[in-house]
N, C-alpha and C positions, 0 to 999 in steps of 0.2 A: 500748188497742186496738193490735194488732200493726201494724207499719209496712207489711207486705205487703197489708193491707186498708185502708190509709189512702188516702183519695181526697179531693183538694181540688176544689172547684168550678172549672171551667176558667177563668172570668173572674178569680177570685181568684189562681189559679196564674200567669196571665199578668201580673197586676198586681204580684204578689210579685216575680217575676223582673225585671220592667221597672223596679221601684223600688229593687232591691237593688244595692249596689256590686259591681263585678267581684270575683269570688272570688280569693283568693291563688293564684298560679300560672297565672292566665288569660292566655293569649297568643292573641289573635285571628288573628294572622298565623302561617302555617306554611309549610313547603316546598311543600305542595300548596295551590294557591289555593282549592280546593273543600273542604278539610278545615277543620273547626272544632275547636279544641283547648281544653280546660279541664282543668287539672291533669293527671292521669294518663290521662284519657280523650281519645281522638282520634275525632271523629265525621266520617266521610266525607261527601261531598256528599249532601244530603237531597233526594230526588226524590219528587214526587207524580205519579201517573198522572192525566192529565186525566179529568175526570168527564163521561163521555159521556152518562150518564143524568141528571146533575144532582143526584142525591141521595146518591151515595157516591163515595168515592175511596180509594186506598191509598197509604201512605207507605213508602218504602224508603230504607235507608241502612246504613252499616257503622259499627261501634264497635270500636275497639281499646283494650284495657285494658293500659296500660303500667305499672300499679302492681303492688304485691305482694299485694293482697287482691282477692277477687272483688267484682264490682259487679253490679247488676241493674237493668234497665229496668223500672220499675213502671207507668208510663203515659206517654203522649205526647198532645199536643194541637196543633192548628193553627187559626189564626184562620179564621173562616168555617165551622167545623164545630161543631155543638152537642154531638155525641157522638163519642167515640173509644175504641177498645179495641185491645189487643194480640191478634193472631191468629197461628195456625200452620196453614199449608196443608200437607198431605202426602197421598201416595198410599197408600191402604189397600185391598188386594185389587183393584187395578186401577182404583179409583175415587178421584178427587181429593176430599178433604174439607177443610173449614176449621172450626177450633174456636178459641174464645177461650182465652187463657192468662193466668195471674195475673201473670207476669213473665218476663223473658228474662235469664238469667244470662250474664255475661261473665267467664269465668275469667281470673285474672291472666296476662298475657303472651299473650293470645289475641285474635283478632278474630272478632266475630259479625256475620254479614251478614243484614240484613233484605232479602230479595230476592223477586221473583215466584216462587211455588211453594214458599215457606217462611214464615219469620216476616215479619210486616208490621204496620203500624198501620192499622186500618180506620177511616176517617172517615165519619160518617153525619150526616144532617140538615144538609146544607150550606145555607148562607144564599144561595149563588149557585153558578153553574157555575164550576168551576176550569178555566181554559183554558191551553193550552200557551203559555209565555212569562210567565205570572204568577209573582210571587215573593211568598211568604207567610211570616209570622212564626210560629214555633211554640216549644213547650217540651217537653223530654224530662225526665221525673222519674226520677232515679236513687236507689237505696236509700241509698248512702253519700254521694254528692256532691250530692244534692238536685236542685232544678230547674235546668235549663240551657237558655238561649235558643238557638234554631237558626233559620237561614234556609232555606226550602224552595223549590225551583224546580219549577214544574209543567211536565211534558213530555208529548209525544204518546206513544202506545204504541210507535211506531217508534223514537223516541229512547230510550225505556225499554229496549226490546230491545237496542239498540246499546250502551247504558250497561252492561248486565249480561251481554253476550255472553261465553260461556265461563266464567262464574262459577256455582258451585253454591250452592244454598241451605243454610243451617245448621239446617234443621228437624230433622235427625236428630242425636241425641247430646247435645243441650243441653236 
């Protein structure tokens, strides 16, 4: 079965990462206190928009690939969400659309931003409401570097707007 169609049950993925030793090259501390670094990948602060309706939420972050080969996000999960999928929002003929994507490619030497209005992780079937101030554990599954644990902070929509002010989404060209 091709790796791009490989899907682990979320509970197994979390258990696998939680029980695995830290991979070679793993440095939890970086110059940026919000950055999470593993090998050649640098994951910026992971933010979740609070779940106002209680059944869905979106996850946003940036990933910089400082390696020589391309990398790809295959899936991501967060505790408290039974389902998650990668999505891309984009404007088509003046109408904003959102569609699932199989993966998000991160070319070598580039940064890909998962931002409102572009790529994001959609969380569904939440076991509880995610409220601003919550911190949740999650996993991002990469094609080459495998599963990586992340810590995600739930923020209000105002905080989310401030965090991404002036940044453009990477939904075009990737």
